[in-house]
C-alpha positions in Angstrom: 0.0 0.0 0.0 2.8 2.4 0.9 4.5 1.7 -2.4 1.4 2.5 -4.4 0.9 5.7 -2.4 4.5 6.8 -3.2 4.0 5.9 -6.9 0.9 8.1 -7.0 2.7 11.0 -5.3 5.7 10.8 -7.8 3.3 10.6 -10.7 1.4 13.7 -9.6 4.7 15.6 -9.1 5.7 14.5 -12.6 2.4 15.8 -14.0 2.8 19.1 -12.2 6.4 19.7 -13.2 6.5 18.4 -16.7 3.2 19.1 -18.5 4.2 19.6 -22.1 4.7 23.2 -23.3 4.0 24.5 -19.9 6.2 27.5 -19.0 4.3 28.7 -15.9 3.3 27.0 -12.7 -0.3 28.2 -13.3 -0.8 26.1 -16.4 -3.5 24.0 -14.7 -5.4 23.9 -11.5 -3.4 20.8 -10.4 -0.2 22.9 -10.7 -1.6 25.9 -9.0 -2.8 23.9 -6.1 0.4 21.9 -5.8 2.6 25.1 -5.6 0.1 26.7 -3.2 0.6 23.8 -0.8 4.3 23.9 -1.4 4.3 27.7 -0.6 2.4 26.9 2.7 5.0 24.3 3.5 7.9 26.8 2.9 6.2 29.4 5.1 5.8 26.8 7.9 9.3 25.4 8.0 10.9 28.9 7.8 8.6 30.1 10.6 7.2 32.9 8.5 4.2 34.6 10.0 1.5 36.9 8.6 1.6 40.5 9.5 -1.2 43.1 9.3 -1.1 46.4 7.5 -3.6 49.1 8.6 -6.1 50.6 6.2 -6.4 54.3 5.6 -9.3 56.0 3.9 -7.5 59.2 3.1 -4.0 60.3 2.2 -2.1 61.9 5.1 0.4 64.8 4.7 4.0 63.9 3.9 3.1 60.6 2.3 5.0 58.3 0.0 2.8 56.3 -2.3 3.9 52.9 -3.9 2.0 51.4 -6.8 2.8 47.9 -8.0 2.0 46.2 -11.3 0.3 49.4 -12.6 -1.2 48.0 -15.9 -3.2 45.5 -13.9 -4.3 43.1 -16.7 -5.1 43.1 -20.4 -8.2 45.2 -21.3 -8.1 46.9 -17.9 -11.3 49.0 -17.6 -9.6 51.4 -15.3 -6.9 52.3 -17.7 -7.2 55.7 -19.4 -7.2 54.9 -23.1 -5.4 58.2 -24.0 -2.7 58.2 -21.3 -2.7 54.5 -20.3 -2.8 55.6 -16.6 -5.2 54.1 -14.1 -8.2 56.5 -13.9 -8.5 55.9 -10.1 -4.9 56.8 -9.6 -5.2 60.0 -11.7 -8.1 61.1 -9.5 -6.3 60.3 -6.3 -3.0 62.0 -7.3 -4.8 65.2 -8.5 -6.8 65.4 -5.3 -3.9 64.8 -3.0 -0.8 66.1 -4.8 0.0 68.6 -2.1 0.1 65.7 0.5 2.4 63.5 -1.5 6.2 63.8 -1.1 6.8 61.4 -4.0 5.4 58.3 -5.8 7.2 55.0 -6.6 5.8 53.0 -9.5 6.9 49.4 -8.6 7.2 47.9 -12.1 5.0 46.8 -15.0 3.7 50.3 -15.6 2.6 49.4 -19.1 1.8 46.0 -20.6 3.2 47.2 -23.9 5.3 50.3 -23.5 5.9 52.9 -26.2 7.5 56.3 -26.5 4.1 58.0 -26.4 3.0 56.2 -23.3 6.1 57.1 -21.4 5.9 60.7 -22.6 2.2 60.9 -21.5 3.1 59.5 -18.1 6.0 61.9 -17.5 3.9 64.8 -18.8 1.1 64.0 -16.3 3.5 64.0 -13.4 5.1 67.2 -14.5 1.7 68.9 -14.9 0.8 67.8 -11.3 4.2 68.8 -10.0 4.7 65.3 -8.6 8.0 63.7 -8.0 8.1 60.1 -9.1 10.5 57.2 -9.3 10.3 53.8 -11.0 11.4 50.3 -10.1 11.1 48.7 -13.6 9.4 45.4 -14.3 9.9 43.0 -17.3 6.8 44.4 -19.1 8.4 47.8 -19.2 10.9 46.2 -21.5 9.0 43.5 -23.4 11.5 40.9 -24.7 10.8 41.4 -28.5 11.2 45.1 -28.1 13.6 45.2 -25.1 16.5 47.0 -26.8 14.3 49.8 -28.2 12.1 50.1 -25.0 15.1 50.1 -22.8 16.6 52.9 -24.8 13.4 54.9 -24.6 13.1 54.4 -20.9 16.7 55.4 -20.2 16.5 58.4 -22.5 13.3 59.7 -20.9 13.8 58.7 -17.3 17.4 59.1 -16.2 17.4 57.0 -13.1 20.6 55.2 -12.0 20.1 52.1 -9.9 20.1 51.4 -7.1 18.3 54.7 -6.2 18.8 55.6 -2.6 16.4 58.1 -1.1 17.3 59.2 2.4 14.3 60.8 4.2 14.0 61.9 7.8 12.8 58.6 9.1 13.2 56.1 6.2 15.5 54.8 3.5 14.0 53.9 0.2 16.4 51.6 -1.7 14.9 51.3 -5.2 16.3 48.5 -7.5 15.9 47.6 -11.1 15.5 43.8 -11.3 15.4 43.9 -15.2 19.2 44.6 -15.1 20.2 43.8 -11.6 19.9 40.4 -9.9 16.6 39.7 -8.2 18.3 39.3 -4.8 20.6 41.7 -3.0 24.2 41.3 -4.0 27.0 41.1 -1.5 28.1 44.8 -2.0 24.5 45.9 -1.4 24.2 43.9 1.8 27.5 45.4 3.0 26.1 48.9 2.2 22.9 48.2 4.2 24.9 46.8 7.1 27.3 49.8 7.2 24.7 52.6 6.9 21.1 53.6 7.5 21.1 53.0 11.3 17.9 53.7 13.3 15.8 54.0 10.1 13.3 51.8 8.4 14.8 50.5 5.2 12.3 49.9 2.3 13.8 47.8 -0.5 11.5 48.5 -3.4 11.7 46.3 -6.5 9.5 44.5 -8.9 10.4 40.9 -8.8 10.7 38.6 -5.8 13.9 38.9 -3.8 13.5 35.7 -1.7 13.2 32.2 -3.0 10.7 30.8 -0.5 8.2 33.6 -1.3 8.3 33.6 -5.1 5.0 31.8 -5.5 3.2 34.8 -4.0 4.2 36.7 -7.1 3.7 36.4 -10.8 7.1 34.6 -11.1 7.0 31.7 -13.5 9.2 29.8 -11.1 9.9 27.0 -13.6 11.8 29.2 -16.1 15.1 30.6 -15.0 17.1 33.5 -16.4 20.5 35.0 -15.7 19.0 37.4 -13.3 16.9 34.9 -11.2 19.2 31.9 -11.2 20.4 32.4 -7.6 17.6 34.0 -5.6 18.6 34.3 -1.9 17.0 32.0 0.6 15.5 33.3 3.9 18.2 31.4 5.8 20.9 33.3 3.9 19.4 36.7 4.2 19.0 36.2 7.9 22.7 35.5 8.2 23.8 38.3 5.9 21.9 41.4 7.3 22.5 42.6 10.8 19.7 41.9 13.2 19.4 45.6 14.2 18.3 46.6 10.7 14.6 47.2 10.1 14.2 45.7 6.6 11.0 45.9 4.6 10.9 44.4 1.1 8.2 45.8 -1.1 7.6 43.6 -4.2 5.3 44.9 -7.0 5.0 41.7 -9.2 1.5 40.6 -8.0 -2.2 41.1 -8.1 -3.1 39.9 -11.6 -4.2 36.3 -10.9 -7.4 35.3 -9.1 -5.6 33.0 -6.8 -3.4 35.8 -5.5 -4.2 38.4 -2.8 -3.8 42.0 -3.8 -1.8 42.6 -0.6 0.3 40.2 1.5 2.5 40.9 4.4 4.9 38.3 5.9 7.4 38.7 8.7 10.4 36.8 10.1 13.0 38.1 12.5 13.6 41.8 11.7 12.2 41.5 8.1 8.8 42.3 6.6 8.0 41.1 3.1 5.2 43.0 1.5 3.7 42.0 -1.9 1.3 44.3 -3.6 0.1 45.0 -7.1 -2.9 46.2 -9.1 -5.0 43.6 -11.0 -7.4 46.0 -12.7 -10.2 45.0 -10.2 -12.4 46.8 -7.7 -10.4 45.5 -4.7 -7.1 47.0 -5.9 -4.9 48.5 -3.2 -1.8 50.8 -3.1 0.7 51.3 -0.3 1.2 54.5 1.7 4.2 55.2 4.0 3.6 58.0 6.4 4.8 58.9 9.9 7.3 56.0 9.9 4.5 53.5 9.3 3.1 51.6 6.3 -0.6 51.5 5.4 -2.8 50.5 2.5 -5.4 52.5 0.6 -8.3 50.9 -1.3 -8.1 52.2 -4.9 -11.8 52.4 -5.8 
């Protein structure tokens, strides 16, 4: 009986991992369920707990806004057809522009970027006198057009990564996971350990930065590239970063699939790992950092 059970288990694993032409762990309900259970197992053995983020129904003064996975999904009803900017976000920014210190767009701003879309976005922020930063995602440089789109992005938005924004109470460490590794490199860890004392450190990037939490994002997981070959494990990050550092990862590659939450917060040791992104739905949320705390705002 035991042998039959083991054979069935191995057969199911084989089906999950090797369905022909499948390049994403969501190719079938069997795979989705399998990786969901696997994710729960990883959370348990690594003693990762849930953490709560408080809801705000208005934007406070001196706020920083973070918007992940902006384009949401194909045929997004909230996307402005002229500007390709979420209509709800436009209303929110116009109404509260004097309360916002700056905005971070946390990747996948456009499903299919173009020169006109980038120019419209930049023009909108300039018209509203809003400071903005971008942590790019893979959709901002679609593979077939990557060279051209990358040139457009770099010509129009002259950010040099990592971007380090040092405010009174917080450090915003913005990374580009389309050109940098998905996980922190040794020199970045050394920088974090040697500086930024007594401040919350927000590591803002599009793709997952920790291996055990990748199934909470859109990461295909099965396919590997040069940039995500060696994603740090939780065990390693615990060893590398000093315990006195207050680390908050904010990951924007989420929100599009029905089996995903629009906002998830996990904690372990001195780390918080927050995953947030728009899906083009009524329950979309964005993040607000104000008064040395992080909140979420319902974008409806």
